[in-house]
Every structure is written in C-alpha cells, then in structure tokens.
N, C-alpha and C positions, 0 to 999 in steps of 0.2 A: 266662560266655559260652556254655558247654556247656549250662547249664540253660535259657537262652533258646532255644538251638537245638532242644533236646528239646521245649520248650513249643510252638515254632512248628511243629514237625513234627506234634505232637499236634493243634493247632488245624486245620492243613491236612487232616489225616486225617478230623477231624470234619466239616469243610466238604465234603469229597468223599463221605463215607459217607452223610450225611443230605441234603445239598443238591445233590450231583452236580457241584460246581465244583472244578476242580483247583487253582485259585489265587484269592486275594482280589482285589478291586478296589483301586485306589490308596487308600491311607490306612486301609482297613479293618483290615489286619493290625496296624498300629500301635495302633489303637483297641482291638482285641481284646487285644493284649499288655498294655496299660495296665489293662484291666479285670481280667485274670487276676493281674496283679502287685499289685492292691489300690489302685491310684491312682484318685482321683476324676477323672472325665473328662467334658468337654463336647464332643460331636461335632456339627458343623454340616455336614450333607450335603444336597445338593439333592434335590428331589422325584425319586423313583426311583433314589436313590443307594445303596440297599441298607442302610438303617439297621437293620432287624430282624436282619440277619446279625451286626451288631456286638455285640448282646447275647445272641443265641441261641447262637452258636458258643462264646463263653467260658463260658457257663452249662453247656453240655454237657461242657466240658472240666474243670469244677470240681465239687467235692463240695458238694451242697446244692441249694437251690431258688432260682430267680430270680423276684423280685416285679417285675411290669411294671405301671406306672401309666400309663393312657392314658384320655382322655376320649371316644375314638371307639369306641362300642359295636360298630358294624358291623365296623370294622377288627379289634377285639378278637376277635370271634366268628370272623372269617375266619382270623386267625392261629392261634387255638386249633385250629380244624378242620384247618388245614394241618399243624400239628405232630402232631396225632393221626394224620393220613394217612401220616406218615413214621415212625410208631411212637414218637413222643416224648410222654410223658404230660403233659398240660396241661389247665388249667381256667380259667374266667373267672367273676368275680363282679361283677355290675352291677345297676342298679336294674331292678325288674320281675321278678326271679327268685323262684321259690318258696322259702320258708324251708328246706325240706328239701334243695333243690339247694345253697343257700348252706352249710348245715351240712355236707353231704357234701364239698364242695370244701375247706372248712377242715380237715376231718378228714383228707382225703387229703394235704393240704399238711403238716399237723402230723406225720403218720406217715411222711413221706418217700416218698409214692407219686407225687408230681408233680415235674417239673423246672421247670415254669413255672406261675405263678399270676398271671393278669391281673386287675387291679382298677380300677374307675373311681375318680376322685379323691375323690368324696364318701364312699366306703367307708372312707377313712383316718380319718374322724371318729368311727367307731363303736367302742364298747367291745369288740364281738365281734372286730373285726379286730385291735385292739391286744392283746387277750388271746391270740388265735391266733398272731400273728407272734412273740410272745415264746417260743412253743413250737416254732417252726420253725427249721431250720438254713438260714439265708438266706446265700447266697454273693454275691448281686448285686442291687442295686436299679436297675432300668432305668426312666428317666423319659422317656416319649415325649411329643412336643409340649411340651417343657420351657419354651418361651417363655411358657406359661400361668402359670408361677410368678412372672413379673415383672410388676409393676404397669405397666411401660412396654411390656410385650408386647401384641400386638394382640388377644389373647384371654385376658386376665388372669382367673384363677379362684382365689378365696381358698382353696378346699379344698386346692390344691396347696401352700399354705404349711405344711400339716401334715406334709409329707414330712420336713422338717428335724427335727421333733419325733420322728418314728418312728425316726430314725437311732440314738437312744439305746438302743433295744431290740435293734438288730442292729449292734453296734459294729464287728464284724469284716467287715461287708459294704461294699464300695465302691459308689459311685454312678456310673452311666453315664447322663448326660443327653443327649437327642437332640432335634434340631429341624431343620427345613429352612430356616427363615428367621429371622434375628434381627439387629437393628441392633447396633452396638458397645456401646451403652448397655445393651441387653438381655443381651448376652453376659456382661458383668460382673455384672449383677444376678442372673442365674441362678446363677452360682458362689457369690455372696454368700449368697443365700437358701437354697441347698442345703448350706451349710456346708463348702465345699471346703477341704481342708487346704492346698492350693496351687493356683495357677492352672495349668490344664491344658486347653488348647483345641486341637482339631483342626478345621481349617476349610479346605475347598476353595474355590476362587474361585466366585463365583456366576455367572461368565460362561458363557453357553451359545452358543458360536460358531456352532452349526448352527441356532439359532432366531433369526428376525428379528422384531422387535417393531415394530408399525406403529399409528399413530393416524390415523384417517380421519375428517375432519369432513364429514358428508354427511347430507342430509335424508332421502333414500330408502334406508334401511338394508337393506330387503328386497332391492332390486335389487343392491346391492353384495354382500350375502351370497350371492345367487344366482351372481353372476359369479365370486366367490372359489371356490365349491365346483365350479363347472363347469370351472374351469381346473385343479382338483386332479386330477392324472392317476391317482394311486393312493393307497392308505392310507385313513385315516378322519378324521373331524372331530368337534369338539365345539363346540356353541353354548351360551354361558352367558347366562342372564337372571336377574333378581332375583325375578320373580313366577312362582308356580307355574302360574297360569292361562295365562300367555304361553308356557310350554314347549309346551303342546298346540297353541296357535294357530300358533306358528312351525313346529312339526313337521308339522302338517297342510298349511301353506302350501308347505313344501319338497316334500312328497309330491305336491302338486298341480302342481308345475312339474317333476316327474320326477326328484327327488333322494330316494333312499330315506332315511327318517328316522323316528325315534321320540322320545318324550319321557320324562323321568325326574325325579321329585322325591320327597321323603320322605313325601308324603301318599298315594302309591300303595301298595297292599298289597304286602308283601314278595315274594310269589310272582311278581307281575307285574314288579316291579322287577328281580328276579333274571333273569327270562326276557329282558327287554329288554337288560339289561347283557350277558348271554351272547350274544345275537344280534349286538350291536355288537362285542363282543370277538372273535367268530368271523368278523367281516367280512361277515355276512349283511345288516347295515344299515350304511349309509355314515356317517350323521350322527346323533348323539344330542344332543337339546336338553335342557338341564338347569339346575337351580339349583345353587348351590355345594355342595349335599349330595352331588353326584356327583363322584367322582374320587379320594377318599381311599383310598390303598392299592391303587389300580388301576394295574397296570403293563402297559399296552398300548404296544408299542414303535413302531407305525407311525402315530401321530397326526400327520398332516401339517399340520393347520390347526385353530387354536382361535380362535373368533370371540366377542368380548364385545359383546352388543347393548345392555348397560347398563353404566354406570360402577360399578366395584367400590368397596367401602367403604375399602379401604386398598391401598397398594402391595404389602404382604405377600400379601394375598389374590390380587391380580392376578398377582403373580409366581408363586405356587404354581399357580394355574389355568392360566396361559399355559405354565408349565413342564411341563405334561402333553404338550406337543408334542415330537416328535423325540427320544424316549428311545433310539431306535436310532442316534442321532448323525447321521442323515441330514438334509439341509436341510428345515426346517419353518418355519411362519409363525404369528404371533399378530396378530390385528387387533382393535383397540379402536375400535368405530364410535360416533361422537359426533354428536349432533344439537344444535341451538342451545339447546334447553331442558334438556339433560341435567345440566349443572352445577348449575343451580338445583334440579332435582329431587333431585340427590344431597344438597344442603344441606338440603332439606326432609325428606328421609329421615332425616338425622342428628337433626333436631329431634324427629321423631315416634318415633325409637328411644329417646328419653329422656323419657318422660312425667313430669309433675310428681310429686314424692315423695308428695304427698297422694293422688294417683290410684293410685300403685303400692301404697301401704298399703291403700287401699280395696279394690283388686282382690285383694290377699293375704287380707284379711278375708273377702271374698266367696267366695274359693276354699275357705277353711276351713269356712265355713257350707254351701257347696254340697256338699262332701264329708262334712259332718256330723262334723267333727273338733273336739273341745273344745280350748280353749286349754290348752297343757301336755301334749297327747296327740298321737299319730300318728307319732312318730319311728320311722323304719325301715319304715313300712308303705307299700304301693303301692295306688293307687286308679285304676280305670278313669276316663277323663276325656274327655268329649265337649265340645270347645271351642265348637262351634256352639250346642249346647244351653245351655252355661254363659253365653255372651254374650247369647243370646236371653232367658234367664231373668232376667238382671240389667240388660238394656237397655244393654249395653256395646259399644264398638267392638272388632271382632276384632283390628284392627291394634294398638290400645292394649293389649289383653289380651295379645297375643302378645309385644309388646316388654316389657311389665311382667314377665311370667313369665320371659322370658329373663334379665332383670336379677336377678330373685329367685333364679333358678337359679345364675347366676354368683356370687352372694353365698354360695352353699352351703347355702341353706335347703331347696331342692327339687331334684329331678332329673326332667327331662321325657324320657320314652321314647316315640319314635314307634311306630306300629303295626309290630310286628316279625314277626308270623305265624310264631313259632317252632313247629316241629312238636311235637305232643303227646309227652310223655315219661312213662315209668313205671319204678318200681324196686320190687321185692318186698322189703319191710322185715321180713317174718316170717323167723325163723331156720329152719334145716332141720328141726329137731324140730317146731316149731310148724307148719311147712308140711305135714308129713305128718298131724299131728293135725287141721289145718284141713280137709284133703281128706277125711278120714274123717267129720268132723262136718258138713261142708257139701258133700255129693256133687254138688249142682246146679252148683257152680262148677268141678267137675273138668275138663270139656272146655276151659274158658277157661284154667285154670291150666296144664294140660298143653301147650296151644298156646303159651303164653308161654314156658315153660321150654324147649320144643323149638325155638322160633323166634328167641329172643333170648339168646344166650350173654352172660353177664355181668350179667344182670338182677338177680341176687341181691346184687351188690356196687356197682352203678352205675346211673345213669339211662340208659335206652336210648330212642332216638327211635322212635316208632310212627306208623302210619297206621291210624286206626279202620276205614277201608275194607278194609284187609288182614284184619283180624279178621272183618269182616262176611262177606267171601267165604269164608274158611276155615271159619267156624263156621255159615254159612248163616242168619245173623240180621241184622237191620237195624243200620245205624250208630247209630241212636238207642238201640237195645237194648244195643249194645256199650258206649256211653258210660254207660248206666245201670248195667250190671254192674260196670264199673271203678270207678264212684263208690261202689257198694255195698261192693266189696272194700276201698276206701279207708276207708269208715266203720267197717269191722271191724279197722282197723289192719293189714291184710294187705299193703297196698302203698300207694305214693304215686303219685297220678295227676295230672299237670300237663297240663290240656287246652289245646290251642292257642287263641290269641286274636289277633284282628286289631285290637283296640282300643288306642289310645294310653293311656299310663299316666303318672301323676304320683306320684313317691315323695317323702314328707316326710322329708328327710334328718335334720332336727332336729324336735323337738316344735313344734307350732303356737305361735307367739309372740304375745303381746299386742302390738299395734302401738305401744303406748306404749314398748315396749322393742325396737322393730324395728331390726335391725342394718344396714340399708342406710343407712349414715351419710351425712350431708350432705357431709362431706369427701370420702369415697370416691366418692360419686355425682358430685360436682362435678369431681374430678380425672379420673375416667373419661370424663366427657363432654368435658372440655377436651382430653384425649388423643385421643379419637375425632375431635374437630374438627381437630386437627393432622394426623391421618392423612388425613382428607378433603381438607384443603388440599394435602397432598402429592400426592394424585391429581389435583387441579385444576391444580397447578403442572406436573405431568408432561404432562397433556393440552395445556396452553397453551404449553409450551416447544417451539417448532418451530425452535429454533436449534441444539440439541445432539442428537447421536446418542441414540436411545432407550435403547440398551444402556448407554451411558455414564451416562445419568441414573439408570437403575435400579441400576447397580452403585454409584454414589455414595451412593444412599440407604442401602445396606447397608455403607457404610464403605470401599468399594474405589474408589480413584482411578486408574482406567485411562483413559488419554488416547486410545488408538487407537480410532477409531470403527469400527462394524461395516461401513459402506459399503453397506448394503442396506436399512435401514429407510426410512420415509417421509421423515425429515429428511435422511438421507445421500443418498437418491436425488435429491432436489432440489439438494443441494449438488454432486452429481456432474455435474449438467448444466452444460456450458460455455456461457457467454454470448458467446464469440467463435468464429469458424469454425476448422475443423481446420487450414487452411493457416497462419493466424496463430498458433495454439497450437503447432504443430510448430516454427515459426520461432523463437518466443519461448522455448519450453521448451528447445530445443537450445542456444540462447545461454546460458540460465541454467545448464544442466547442464555445459556446457563450462567456464564460469567456476568453478562449485562443484567441478569436478574438479581445479581447481588450488589453490583456497583456500577458507577460510570467509569468507562475505560478511556484513558488518553489514546489518541490515534497512534502514537509511537509504539504503544504496547500491542498493536494489532497482530503482528506476526506471532507473538507468543501465546495467542489465545488457542491455537491448535498446533503445538510444537511438532507433532508427529507427521504433519503435512508440509509440503513445500511452501515456502513463504509466498511465492507468486500465486498459488492456488488459494491461500488464505485471503490474500488481498483481493483476488478476483471475486471471491464469495462475499467479502465485505462490500465491495463496489456494487454487486448485484443486489444485496440486501438494502443498501442505501437507495439505489435507483427505484426499487420496488416498494420502498417505504415500510420495510419490515423493521428497520432500525433507523436512527437519525443522528445528526450531529447537533450538539447544543451550541450556544453562542460562543463557547470557548474552544469549539472544535473537538470536543470529547464525544465518544460514541455512547449512545444509551438506547434503551428500548423505546420505540415510538409510542406505544400505548399498551394497555393491558391485553389487547387482542394479539399482540406479538407473542405473548406467552403461549398461545395456542400452537405455535410452530414447534414447541419443544417436544 
C-alpha cells in the first residue's frame, strides 16, 4: 500500500513538473499505475481524452525508454516536438527520413539518450529496428491507434501484427495499447494479438452528453450549412467532406456569404496547412473545411459545430470526427447532411475502393517500373513520387491508383508519405580534430563553418533545423550558393545536409515483389472488403433509423446498451413534439402521475387511467412521458414513477 502511495505521488509530481496539471483526469491514474506495475493494459479513451499522458507520464517515472508505435506521422512529429519543448528527449523514425537521421535516432536510443522513440508500424519489419531494440533498455511499449492490429478494426494494418513478435526482444516491458474507438469484438482481438498475459481493459463510456448528433435529409445542403453556422453564437466549426477539391469550393462559398472560412487537406503544402490550422486554432477563422486528414491530435476545446457534407465510410470514423465537438464539455452539435443520392454514392465509393486484384497487381508492377526498382530490390528506400505524372504515363485512373496504393500500403509493402515540407537540417559529422584540420586545409569554407558553430548549438551531436535564407543574409551570398556549399561540404563527409522537400514520397518497406508471389491474398482482400461493406451498411442503417435516439444508436454500435435518450437529436426532437394540446396533456398526465404515486400500474391498465379521454390520447401521453423520462417501465413492463422528481409534475 505504501509502495503504491509513493508511486502515485511520483507520477503526480511528474505530471505537474512537465505538463503543469496538478491531478489526472478520471481513469488516467489507474492506467498509469498499471503501466508502471508491469501489467499489459488496453485503454479506450475518447477523442481528446488525454491518451498520450497515459504512456508519457509512466515512462518518465520509469527507468528506460518508451517505444511508441503510431501510424500518424503528423501526430508523431507534433508529439516529439512538444516533448522536446518541455525538455524531454524524444525522436521519431518514419518513412521518408534520411538514413543518417534514422541511424542517429537509433544510436541515441541504444545509448540511453532518449526517453521516447516514436516509430511507424512498417519500421517494425526492418532488421535495423530489431537489431537496435535488442540493445535498448525498453520500459514500455505504447501502441497508439491499437485498433489497427485487429482484422475487425476499421483500419487494419498487417505491420501491426509484428508488435507481438517484438515482445520477445523486450520481455520486461509491458504493453499499453490505446485507441479512441473499438467495438467489443475489436477489444478482445487487440488483447489476443498483443499477447496480453491477462485481460485488462479500462474503458470510459462513449457517451458525450454535451454533444447532440443529428441526421438531416435535405436537398439543399449549402443553405442548411449556412443556417447552422449563422446561428452559432460563439466558438468555431468544422465541415468534413470526402473530396479535396470540394474543400475549396465550400470554403469559398462560405466566404462569399460572409462566414470566415478556409480549407485544409493533405495535398496542400505543409507550410500553408500549418498556417491555416493556426489561424483556425487562434479563432481568426471561424470554419475550416477539411477532409478526414484534419483533426488527428488537435485539441481545440471550443468547436461548437461539426457538419458532415458527405457520408463517412464507417461509424468509427463518424464518431471520431463528430467527437471533435465540445471538448470543453459545453453544449455542441454534429450534423450529418444527407441527400437522396448519398447512400448510393457511398456504396459506389466502397466498390471503387477495392479495385480488382489483377488491377492492383498491375499498378504495383507499374509503380516498380516507374521508379526503376528491380524485382528483389528497393527495401527501405524512399522515392519521390508524382501521382499525376505516374497516372498520365501509364494511362491510369487517379482514383484507381490511389485506392490500389492504399491497399498495398495497408498490406505493409509500401508506405506513402504526403508532402511534408520538413525544414532543412544539418549535422556536422566531422570530429573535433578533423574539424580543425578541415578548416586549415579548406579556408574557403571557414566563414560558413564558423557561422554554423556559432549559430547552432548541438550541431556536432544532433541534427538542427536551418533556413538557407538565414545563411544567405548572414554570409551575404545567394540561397542557391548556400545550398551548393552545403552539398559540397557533404561530399567531403564533413556534414550531413538534408534539404527540405515538398514532394510526396513512397517508401518500399519490403523489396519489390514479383507479382506471382504478391502477398495481397484473395482471402485477406475478400475479408477486408466484406468487413468494409458491413461498416458501410452500419452507416446506412444509422442514417435510415429515425425511430431511435442518435446517441443510443451510436453507443449500441460500440457495445453500450444505454436506454435513456439524449432528448435533443433530430429523432428525439420529433418525439418530443406532442400531438395533443397542453390542456389535454396536463389533465391526462396529472391523472397518470396521481395513480402512479399510489401504485405500480400494469401496461394493459393504461387506457383506464384517464377514462374521460380518448384511449389514443391517453396512450400518446404515456408514450411521451416514457420518452421524456417522466415515468418508466420496470423489468416486468409495468409503469411506475421514474423518481421523486417526477412528483413535481403533479
């Protein structure tokens, strides 16, 4: 007991020192305690529920390094930068990095200079990672987006299956798996596939009492969207669409009707994306129109309204996106706008998302030829990739290529990196003695070398971010000449220069395969497509079910059987409307409450509770009172007062 008390005191002090919070949120401390005690743990916390704290705090309280597996490169980079900002040593390894950066990160981890090493799932397949992790002192394996390990999860990724194999190399490290959404079937599968020693799940209710979910069937979506944002008195909003081009169209339209808006998608250069996100986060722009690439890891508390202009692929995706509303726990709304053709369009999208296997293989072959990679080569290498040029060169459909590459990526054969616009970086690799000798031997480089040593502390031991323009101003030479000198210094093995790039890249995680041995098996392909079809049908059922509270429907999908309805969604609002006048309702309801104040009443006696009114009006009143939780049915189906407060209606 004393040991637990001391450990709790330690974790709270870590939380306060680095994150500035005096106490944990509900359940966070229990999860942290499990991680420290060495118990494998699955934590299901809602979007914005503070998942990162659950592995970052225990890792800081333990001896060793925490390996964090996540597929979200942008989130990975943001978290690493945040940790560095609060003086916690962290690094990330993902596709598209320079080999020198990767080697440095591994070395820092092996020699105990890092507390956190973030890796993308495809890295788990490499010999370099397996060799390095065996030399590390790993205290914790944190698996973010852990639903990806389950074939029943909505974003199954085969590379995640390697996590269980890695455990043999770090037998003393416990696993902390985290996700925001998982069905009961996925919850069990995650623990099985990660090799949990015992079942250990922490799960909060998915219920968001401050968020109202609405489905609106409407032909003129633009007018409805306008009305929704015009009535939003404060805070900000998000509009989600499936198509990149439509983000701009809708944002421009909102601007034209006087609502400040901008658009965001992964195809925009990183600098512009960051600027638009910052303007929205700071409240300078009211609405951001985005594809689902937007929102991961963003914790903006005052999102009052989330509007979906298109149907999402799954309930999980919808719940996460709608869940970005109301993180400050104030009343917020989510609206799913549906036109007559949307359901068929969703089903058509499903079909196009799964091209024929022969076409996928042909595109994989064409990709290898386009990048000039021989069969059996290319493993671990990154290549600049222009999809427009590729599709034009081979006469292919961009949509078919995009969907095929996504499936090949999920199979773990390639990794696709959007244009990241990572700032240029340099690190002087020459030793101190070599440094002095080099300056003597090549005096022409002396001004550049002195400027680097003076301006960038740590450049001799780590990569530092630079702006070539800064060199240009300080040294009085053109940016082009700065780049030329840095490349020349790199050719002399004096430094490593990683020049910024805006180009998307493709990494071949494994060597290029002969399509005769292509690993996208018919069975996996078929199962994945059938599962996607079930998810689409769940969305269709949700849209079409206008009899049950929207919140009740969503919670049931995730295994929660909550009967009390929200009372505010589109379904509840209609059910709240009385079809009898106030005088009749007051008269009938008073008679019902008087009788229920004396006894429990069998349902078949309902019509006799107010004999002087028509039976249909008595039944309508009873239904309304049940819907609005004035009265309730017991386990035998008898009517009774819900609680003492109900007596106030008399």
